[in-house]
PADO-291418 format. One line per field, with one value per residue (C-alpha): residue number from 0; x, y, z. Coordinates in Angstrom, 1 decimal. Layout:
// PADO-291418
i: (NUM; ...)
px: (X; ...)
py: (Y; ...)
pz: (Z; ...)
***
This chain:
// PADO-291418
i: (0; 1; 2; 3; 4; 5; 6; 7; 8; 9; 10; 11; 12; 13; 14; 15; 16; 17; 18; 19; 20; 21; 22; 23; 24; 25; 26; 27; 28; 29; 30; 31; 32; 33; 34; 35; 36; 37; 38; 39; 40; 41; 42; 43; 44; 45; 46; 47; 48; 49; 50; 51; 52; 53; 54; 55; 56; 57; 58; 59; 60; 61; 62; 63; 64; 65; 66; 67; 68; 69; 70; 71; 72; 73; 74; 75; 76; 77; 78; 79; 80; 81; 82; 83; 84; 85; 86; 87; 88; 89; 90; 91; 92; 93; 94; 95; 96; 97; 98; 99; 100; 101; 102; 103; 104; 105; 106; 107; 108; 109; 110; 111; 112; 113; 114; 115; 116; 117; 118; 119; 120; 121; 122; 123; 124; 125; 126; 127; 128; 129; 130; 131; 132; 133; 134; 135; 136; 137; 138; 139; 140; 141; 142; 143; 144; 145; 146; 147; 148; 149; 150; 151; 152; 153; 154; 155; 156; 157; 158; 159; 160; 161; 162; 163; 164; 165; 166; 167; 168; 169; 170; 171; 172; 173; 174; 175; 176; 177; 178; 179; 180; 181; 182; 183; 184; 185; 186; 187; 188; 189; 190; 191; 192; 193; 194; 195; 196; 197; 198; 199; 200; 201; 202; 203; 204; 205; 206; 207; 208; 209; 210; 211; 212; 213; 214; 215; 216; 217; 218; 219; 220; 221; 222; 223; 224; 225; 226; 227; 228; 229; 230; 231; 232; 233; 234; 235; 236; 237; 238; 239; 240; 241; 242; 243; 244; 245; 246; 247; 248; 249; 250; 251; 252; 253; 254; 255; 256; 257; 258; 259; 260; 261; 262; 263; 264; 265; 266; 267; 268; 269; 270; 271; 272; 273; 274; 275; 276; 277; 278; 279; 280; 281; 282; 283; 284; 285; 286; 287; 288; 289; 290; 291; 292; 293; 294; 295; 296; 297; 298; 299; 300; 301; 302; 303; 304; 305; 306; 307; 308; 309; 310; 311; 312; 313; 314; 315; 316; 317; 318; 319; 320; 321; 322; 323; 324; 325; 326; 327; 328; 329; 330; 331; 332; 333; 334; 335; 336; 337; 338; 339; 340; 341; 342; 343; 344; 345; 346; 347; 348; 349; 350; 351; 352; 353; 354; 355; 356; 357; 358; 359; 360; 361; 362; 363; 364; 365; 366; 367; 368; 369; 370; 371; 372; 373; 374; 375; 376; 377; 378; 379; 380; 381; 382; 383; 384; 385; 386; 387; 388; 389; 390; 391; 392; 393; 394; 395; 396; 397; 398; 399; 400; 401; 402; 403; 404; 405; 406; 407; 408; 409; 410; 411; 412; 413; 414; 415; 416; 417; 418; 419; 420; 421; 422; 423; 424; 425; 426; 427; 428; 429; 430; 431; 432; 433; 434; 435; 436; 437; 438; 439; 440; 441; 442; 443; 444; 445; 446; 447; 448; 449; 450; 451; 452; 453; 454; 455; 456; 457; 458; 459; 460; 461; 462; 463; 464; 465; 466; 467; 468; 469; 470; 471; 472; 473; 474; 475; 476; 477; 478; 479; 480; 481; 482; 483; 484; 485; 486; 487; 488; 489; 490; 491; 492; 493; 494; 495; 496; 497; 498; 499; 500; 501; 502; 503; 504; 505; 506; 507; 508; 509; 510; 511; 512; 513; 514; 515; 516; 517; 518)
px: (153.4; 149.6; 147.3; 146.7; 143.4; 143.5; 140.6; 140.5; 139.4; 137.0; 138.4; 138.2; 135.2; 135.6; 139.2; 139.8; 139.3; 136.4; 138.1; 137.7; 139.7; 142.9; 141.8; 141.1; 138.0; 135.4; 135.8; 132.9; 133.7; 137.4; 136.7; 134.6; 137.3; 139.9; 137.8; 137.3; 141.1; 141.8; 139.4; 141.2; 144.5; 143.0; 141.6; 145.1; 146.3; 143.4; 144.4; 148.0; 149.4; 151.3; 150.2; 153.4; 156.1; 159.8; 162.3; 161.6; 164.0; 163.4; 165.3; 164.7; 163.5; 160.7; 163.1; 165.5; 162.7; 161.5; 165.1; 165.8; 162.6; 160.9; 162.0; 162.5; 159.2; 156.4; 152.7; 151.7; 155.4; 156.4; 159.8; 161.0; 162.5; 161.0; 161.2; 160.2; 159.3; 157.7; 156.0; 153.0; 149.7; 148.6; 145.8; 143.9; 141.0; 139.3; 138.5; 137.5; 139.3; 141.7; 143.1; 145.5; 147.6; 149.9; 152.8; 155.0; 158.6; 161.0; 158.8; 158.5; 155.2; 154.8; 151.7; 151.2; 148.6; 147.0; 145.1; 143.1; 144.0; 147.7; 148.1; 145.3; 142.3; 144.5; 146.6; 143.5; 141.8; 144.8; 144.7; 141.0; 141.7; 144.3; 143.6; 145.2; 148.0; 149.1; 152.7; 152.7; 155.1; 154.6; 156.5; 156.1; 157.4; 158.1; 155.7; 154.2; 150.4; 148.3; 147.6; 151.4; 151.8; 155.1; 153.9; 154.7; 152.4; 152.0; 152.4; 152.2; 151.4; 151.6; 151.1; 154.1; 152.3; 148.6; 147.7; 145.1; 144.6; 143.4; 145.3; 143.7; 141.5; 143.7; 141.9; 141.8; 145.2; 146.6; 146.4; 146.0; 149.5; 149.3; 148.3; 151.1; 153.8; 152.4; 151.9; 154.9; 154.8; 151.4; 152.5; 155.5; 153.2; 150.7; 152.4; 155.0; 156.1; 157.1; 159.2; 160.9; 161.7; 163.5; 165.3; 166.6; 167.7; 169.6; 171.3; 172.3; 174.0; 175.7; 177.0; 178.4; 180.2; 181.6; 182.9; 184.5; 186.1; 187.5; 189.1; 190.8; 188.4; 187.8; 184.3; 184.2; 181.7; 181.7; 179.6; 175.9; 175.9; 178.0; 179.1; 178.6; 176.8; 179.0; 179.8; 176.9; 174.8; 171.6; 169.5; 170.3; 168.2; 169.2; 169.1; 170.5; 172.9; 171.9; 175.1; 177.3; 174.6; 175.4; 173.4; 174.3; 173.3; 172.2; 174.7; 173.8; 176.9; 179.8; 182.2; 184.4; 185.0; 185.8; 188.4; 189.9; 190.6; 192.4; 194.6; 195.2; 196.6; 193.5; 193.9; 190.6; 187.5; 183.8; 180.6; 177.1; 174.5; 171.8; 172.1; 169.5; 168.3; 165.6; 163.8; 160.3; 158.7; 158.4; 158.6; 162.4; 163.0; 162.8; 164.3; 166.5; 168.0; 171.0; 174.2; 177.3; 180.4; 183.8; 187.2; 190.4; 193.8; 195.8; 192.6; 191.0; 187.5; 188.2; 189.1; 186.0; 183.7; 185.0; 184.4; 180.9; 180.0; 181.3; 179.4; 176.1; 176.6; 177.4; 174.4; 172.1; 173.5; 173.4; 170.0; 168.1; 170.1; 170.6; 172.2; 169.1; 166.2; 162.6; 161.5; 158.2; 157.7; 161.2; 164.4; 167.5; 170.7; 173.4; 175.9; 178.9; 180.4; 178.1; 177.7; 179.7; 178.5; 179.8; 177.2; 177.7; 177.1; 173.8; 172.7; 173.5; 171.3; 168.5; 168.4; 169.2; 172.0; 175.2; 177.3; 176.2; 179.3; 180.5; 181.9; 178.5; 177.1; 175.1; 172.1; 172.0; 171.8; 169.2; 167.1; 167.6; 166.3; 163.3; 162.6; 162.6; 160.7; 163.8; 163.7; 166.9; 168.1; 170.3; 173.2; 173.3; 176.2; 176.4; 177.7; 174.8; 172.3; 173.6; 173.3; 169.7; 168.9; 170.4; 168.5; 165.2; 165.5; 167.8; 168.3; 165.0; 165.5; 168.7; 167.3; 170.4; 173.2; 175.0; 177.9; 177.3; 180.8; 182.6; 180.4; 181.3; 183.2; 180.4; 178.2; 181.1; 182.7; 184.6; 185.7; 189.2; 189.4; 189.9; 193.5; 193.3; 190.0; 188.8; 185.5; 184.9; 185.8; 186.7; 183.3; 180.6; 177.0; 175.5; 172.0; 169.8; 166.2; 166.3; 167.4; 170.7; 172.2; 175.7; 178.0; 181.8; 185.0; 188.6; 188.8; 190.0; 193.2; 194.5; 193.6; 193.8; 191.5; 189.1; 189.0; 188.1; 185.3; 184.0; 184.0; 182.1; 179.5; 179.3; 178.6; 175.8; 174.4; 174.5; 172.7; 169.8; 170.9; 170.0; 171.5; 175.0; 178.0; 179.8; 183.6; 184.8; 188.0; 188.8; 188.5; 190.8; 193.3; 193.2; 193.9; 196.9; 198.4; 198.1; 195.4; 196.9; 195.3; 191.9; 188.8; 185.5; 182.1; 178.5; 175.7; 172.1; 171.3; 167.5; 167.3; 169.3; 167.2; 164.1; 165.4; 166.5; 163.2; 161.1; 159.2; 158.3; 158.5; 161.3; 158.8; 158.6; 162.3; 162.5; 161.0; 159.6; 159.5; 158.7; 155.0; 152.7; 151.1; 148.0; 144.8)
py: (33.5; 33.3; 30.3; 28.0; 29.7; 32.9; 34.3; 35.5; 32.6; 33.1; 33.6; 30.5; 31.6; 28.8; 29.6; 33.3; 36.2; 38.4; 41.8; 44.8; 48.0; 45.9; 42.9; 40.9; 39.0; 40.4; 38.8; 36.4; 35.1; 34.9; 32.8; 30.4; 30.0; 29.4; 26.8; 25.0; 24.9; 23.7; 20.9; 20.0; 19.9; 17.5; 15.4; 15.1; 13.8; 11.4; 10.0; 9.5; 12.6; 15.2; 18.7; 20.2; 17.7; 18.2; 18.2; 18.0; 17.2; 19.1; 18.7; 22.1; 25.6; 27.1; 29.7; 27.0; 25.4; 28.7; 29.6; 26.3; 25.8; 29.2; 29.7; 26.0; 24.2; 24.6; 24.5; 21.0; 19.7; 17.4; 16.4; 13.3; 15.6; 14.6; 17.3; 17.7; 21.3; 23.1; 26.4; 28.2; 27.6; 31.1; 30.1; 27.0; 26.1; 23.0; 19.8; 16.3; 15.2; 18.1; 20.8; 23.6; 24.9; 27.9; 27.6; 30.6; 30.4; 33.3; 35.5; 32.9; 31.4; 28.0; 26.0; 22.4; 20.4; 17.5; 15.0; 12.1; 10.0; 10.6; 10.9; 8.7; 9.1; 9.4; 12.3; 14.1; 13.6; 15.2; 18.1; 18.7; 19.2; 21.9; 25.6; 28.7; 29.6; 26.1; 25.1; 22.1; 19.8; 18.4; 15.7; 15.3; 15.9; 19.4; 20.2; 23.1; 23.0; 23.2; 26.8; 27.5; 27.6; 26.1; 23.5; 20.4; 17.5; 16.0; 12.3; 13.1; 16.0; 16.6; 19.1; 20.8; 23.4; 23.9; 27.6; 28.4; 32.1; 32.6; 34.9; 38.2; 37.8; 37.7; 40.4; 42.9; 42.1; 43.8; 47.5; 49.0; 50.4; 50.0; 46.3; 45.9; 47.1; 45.2; 42.0; 42.1; 38.3; 38.7; 41.7; 39.7; 36.8; 38.9; 42.1; 41.8; 45.4; 44.7; 41.7; 43.8; 46.6; 44.1; 42.5; 45.9; 46.4; 43.1; 43.8; 47.3; 45.9; 43.2; 45.8; 47.9; 44.8; 43.8; 47.2; 47.7; 44.3; 44.8; 48.0; 46.2; 47.0; 44.6; 44.2; 44.5; 44.5; 47.1; 47.4; 48.2; 49.0; 52.1; 53.5; 57.0; 58.2; 59.5; 59.5; 61.7; 64.6; 62.7; 61.8; 58.2; 55.4; 54.6; 51.1; 49.6; 46.7; 45.0; 43.0; 46.1; 48.4; 51.0; 52.8; 52.1; 53.7; 52.0; 53.3; 56.3; 55.6; 53.2; 56.0; 56.4; 52.6; 52.3; 55.0; 53.3; 50.4; 52.7; 53.8; 50.1; 49.6; 48.2; 50.7; 50.1; 49.0; 49.1; 48.2; 47.9; 47.6; 49.0; 52.3; 53.8; 57.4; 58.4; 60.6; 60.9; 58.9; 60.3; 59.1; 59.5; 58.6; 55.4; 55.1; 52.1; 52.2; 50.8; 52.7; 51.9; 53.5; 53.2; 54.5; 54.6; 55.5; 58.0; 59.2; 62.6; 63.9; 64.1; 60.4; 59.6; 61.6; 59.6; 56.3; 57.5; 58.1; 54.7; 53.0; 54.7; 54.0; 50.4; 49.9; 51.4; 49.3; 46.0; 46.6; 48.1; 47.4; 51.1; 54.3; 56.3; 56.1; 57.5; 58.8; 60.7; 61.0; 62.6; 61.1; 60.9; 60.4; 58.9; 58.4; 60.7; 63.0; 64.4; 68.1; 69.9; 73.0; 74.8; 75.0; 78.8; 79.4; 77.5; 79.4; 82.7; 81.7; 80.5; 83.7; 86.1; 87.6; 87.5; 88.9; 86.3; 84.8; 83.0; 86.4; 88.0; 89.7; 87.3; 89.7; 90.2; 86.4; 86.0; 88.6; 86.7; 83.6; 85.4; 86.7; 83.1; 81.5; 79.6; 79.1; 79.8; 79.4; 81.6; 79.1; 78.9; 80.7; 82.2; 79.0; 76.9; 79.5; 79.5; 75.7; 76.0; 78.5; 76.1; 73.1; 75.0; 76.9; 74.8; 71.2; 69.9; 71.5; 69.6; 66.9; 65.8; 64.1; 66.9; 66.9; 69.8; 70.7; 72.9; 72.5; 74.9; 73.8; 74.5; 71.7; 69.3; 68.3; 65.3; 66.7; 68.1; 71.9; 73.0; 73.2; 76.7; 78.3; 79.5; 78.5; 75.4; 71.7; 69.2; 67.7; 66.8; 65.5; 63.8; 65.0; 63.2; 64.1; 66.5; 63.7; 63.4; 60.1; 60.2; 62.2; 62.1; 64.1; 64.2; 63.0; 65.2; 63.6; 66.3; 65.1; 68.7; 70.1; 67.2; 67.8; 71.4; 70.4; 67.8; 70.3; 72.8; 70.1; 69.3; 72.9; 72.9; 69.7; 71.4; 74.3; 72.0; 70.5; 66.8; 65.8; 67.3; 65.0; 64.5; 64.2; 60.7; 60.3; 56.9; 58.1; 61.0; 58.6; 56.6; 59.8; 60.4; 57.2; 58.7; 58.5; 58.7; 60.9; 59.2; 59.7; 58.6; 58.0; 57.2; 56.2; 55.9; 52.6; 52.9; 56.3; 55.1; 52.0; 54.2; 56.0; 52.8; 51.1; 54.2; 54.4; 57.4; 56.2; 54.5; 52.0; 50.4; 49.4; 48.3; 44.9; 45.6; 49.4; 51.0; 51.6; 53.1; 50.4; 48.8; 50.2)
pz: (38.2; 38.1; 38.4; 35.4; 34.5; 32.5; 34.5; 38.1; 40.2; 43.0; 46.5; 48.8; 50.8; 53.3; 54.3; 53.5; 55.8; 55.0; 54.6; 56.9; 56.6; 57.2; 55.2; 58.3; 59.2; 61.6; 65.1; 64.8; 61.4; 62.3; 65.4; 63.3; 60.7; 63.3; 65.1; 61.8; 61.2; 64.7; 64.1; 60.9; 62.8; 65.3; 62.5; 60.9; 64.3; 64.6; 61.2; 62.3; 60.5; 62.5; 61.3; 62.6; 61.6; 62.3; 59.3; 55.6; 52.8; 49.6; 46.3; 44.8; 45.7; 43.7; 42.5; 41.2; 39.2; 37.8; 36.8; 35.2; 33.2; 32.8; 29.1; 28.1; 28.0; 25.6; 26.6; 27.4; 27.5; 30.3; 31.8; 33.7; 36.4; 39.7; 42.5; 46.0; 46.9; 49.8; 50.3; 51.7; 50.0; 48.9; 46.4; 45.5; 43.2; 42.1; 44.1; 43.4; 40.3; 39.7; 42.0; 41.4; 44.2; 44.2; 46.5; 47.6; 48.8; 49.2; 47.0; 44.2; 43.3; 41.5; 40.6; 41.7; 39.7; 41.6; 39.5; 41.0; 38.0; 38.5; 42.3; 43.5; 45.9; 49.0; 47.8; 46.5; 49.9; 51.5; 49.1; 49.7; 53.4; 52.9; 53.5; 52.1; 54.5; 55.2; 54.6; 52.3; 50.4; 46.9; 45.0; 41.3; 37.8; 36.3; 33.4; 31.6; 31.6; 28.5; 29.3; 29.6; 33.3; 34.7; 37.3; 39.3; 38.5; 42.0; 42.8; 46.5; 48.9; 52.6; 55.4; 56.9; 59.2; 59.7; 59.5; 62.1; 61.2; 57.6; 55.3; 54.2; 51.2; 48.1; 46.2; 49.1; 50.6; 53.7; 53.2; 56.6; 57.4; 61.2; 60.8; 58.2; 60.6; 63.6; 61.7; 59.4; 59.0; 57.3; 55.3; 53.9; 52.9; 50.9; 49.7; 47.0; 47.4; 51.0; 50.0; 47.3; 49.8; 52.1; 49.2; 48.3; 51.9; 52.0; 48.7; 49.9; 53.0; 51.0; 48.5; 51.4; 52.9; 49.5; 48.6; 52.0; 52.2; 48.7; 50.0; 52.8; 55.7; 58.5; 59.9; 63.7; 66.6; 69.4; 72.6; 72.4; 76.1; 76.9; 80.3; 78.9; 75.8; 73.0; 69.3; 68.3; 69.4; 70.5; 73.6; 74.7; 76.2; 79.8; 81.3; 84.5; 85.0; 88.3; 89.0; 88.7; 90.0; 87.3; 84.7; 81.1; 77.8; 74.5; 72.0; 70.0; 67.7; 67.7; 66.7; 69.7; 70.1; 66.4; 66.7; 69.7; 67.3; 64.9; 67.9; 68.5; 64.9; 63.1; 60.3; 58.4; 60.3; 59.8; 61.7; 60.5; 63.2; 65.3; 67.1; 69.5; 70.0; 72.3; 69.8; 68.4; 65.6; 62.1; 58.5; 58.8; 62.4; 64.4; 67.8; 66.7; 63.2; 61.3; 60.8; 58.7; 60.2; 58.7; 59.9; 57.8; 59.0; 56.8; 55.0; 55.2; 54.4; 50.7; 50.4; 52.6; 50.3; 47.3; 49.1; 50.1; 46.5; 45.5; 48.2; 47.3; 43.6; 44.1; 46.4; 43.9; 41.1; 43.0; 44.8; 41.9; 38.7; 37.9; 39.2; 38.1; 40.5; 40.5; 43.9; 44.6; 40.8; 40.2; 38.9; 41.0; 39.0; 41.2; 38.4; 37.9; 40.6; 43.3; 43.7; 46.4; 48.2; 51.4; 54.1; 54.6; 50.9; 51.1; 54.2; 52.4; 49.5; 51.7; 53.7; 50.9; 53.1; 51.0; 53.8; 56.4; 58.0; 61.1; 62.2; 62.0; 65.1; 67.3; 67.6; 63.8; 63.3; 65.9; 64.1; 60.9; 62.6; 63.8; 60.3; 59.0; 62.0; 63.1; 66.9; 68.9; 72.5; 74.6; 74.4; 70.7; 69.1; 65.6; 64.1; 65.5; 64.3; 60.8; 60.7; 62.0; 59.1; 56.6; 57.9; 57.9; 54.6; 52.4; 53.4; 52.1; 48.7; 47.9; 45.5; 43.5; 45.4; 47.2; 49.6; 51.9; 53.2; 55.7; 58.8; 61.7; 64.7; 67.2; 65.7; 64.9; 68.2; 66.8; 63.4; 62.6; 62.2; 58.6; 57.6; 56.1; 57.1; 60.6; 62.3; 60.1; 60.1; 57.4; 57.6; 55.0; 54.9; 51.9; 51.0; 48.4; 47.8; 50.8; 53.2; 55.1; 54.0; 55.3; 57.5; 57.5; 58.3; 59.0; 62.6; 65.4; 66.8; 69.2; 72.7; 74.1; 71.4; 71.9; 75.6; 75.1; 72.7; 75.1; 77.9; 75.7; 75.1; 78.8; 79.5; 77.0; 78.6; 82.0; 80.6; 79.5; 76.1; 76.8; 73.4; 74.1; 74.7; 78.0; 78.6; 77.8; 79.8; 78.4; 74.8; 75.7; 77.2; 73.9; 71.9; 74.2; 72.8; 69.3; 66.7; 63.2; 60.6; 60.1; 58.0; 59.3; 57.7; 58.9; 56.5; 57.6; 56.0; 56.4; 54.8; 51.8; 51.4; 51.5; 48.4; 46.6; 47.4; 46.5; 49.8; 51.9; 55.4; 57.4; 58.7; 55.2; 55.4; 59.1; 59.5; 63.0; 63.5; 66.9; 67.2; 69.8; 72.1; 70.7; 72.3)
***
């Protein structure tokens, strides 16, 4: 909602930050404004009013009032409904006999009108001492102003928290991206798009939980500190536990612990939480991010693909109201069945080599990599190189929702071998707008086969691959008790929210992203 005036009111020059590139005040002007506000806080105390009181009872949220009355009152109409509301003061105009305050709470704005004739000189004096950014409470009747603005006609008003730092100027906002990420608390106050992105994130996570609970899954929590890294091919963060005098690793995935629960008889489990990978920063990568992982006994990759599609479609519907999105100026239609393409077929199309196969000669595939500027290492086999070719040449082109299937064994150390074809596994990845959103497969249950793959990974690590896995003896012991046929899924929550919210960087969907130290 806007203010009562139909015209743009002037910014409050006495309590708004003069904008620089980031919408902040220059240091001298800022210091002056902050000193003035500290003095006001002390004056409140001198008058017997605590500028940081504890506890406040409100009768209605601003959203409640907007929902109840938005389409009911005519211009100039008043009600007898007395409410007590609270919010941050984000705009004000007028002094003396009539003042208009715009309060913001949980992304909803509502106007409060303060008339000296109605509220009296004491309340008006209180209002005149408020600054934009202050948290305030107002009690009064719900009305619609003569200009048609839903409002609270105040009988009383009070301070809930004195804002010492001024907000960025309303008309310039907070546009510097580095400042937005470092000072997310200010970003959320002044930027509606930021609040919307995190509303989409919350709705997405709620949709996932609702869908899984309805399917009989149980939400669980597994350790964040692992004695050995595992569950994904990634470089871990290392920390040290003083009492035990052992190194521990921040989890790169909860997978191996969740599958231990399937062994224990918990046949449908999921976890949604932070994982940590010691990798670089990019528009798609943050060292800590959120994963949804699910494991279902008696399911295979086909059933998991169907559930993945349902999860993504439900998240889109509940977070945005539609299964058709617009991203980077192009539509993405999430309705209907997603496309399915084998990885080898895509690699053949990308290279133009129709005879490329997992039985191809290693030297020929290396030459193909050289032709397409795809780097390779001595330890990479044919299967790994084909995946590298696909990722370099094809992956970013897959705009419509596409399940890329039949990943090779060499790059899928935890996936079950395909039941009828050599070299490949029953694994898939979901690509949307050129981004990997999900990864799933029929789980490898044979402890002997799993040991062989762990040992192959350990050999690669010894040869210099710091992302390769190590042998997890306890997990192998769990498999020896018997893992039933199981389908597993991992969804990158942040990347999906990026698509649903229509943003280009993962930092826009993580409240406090990892940043370089301030200079």
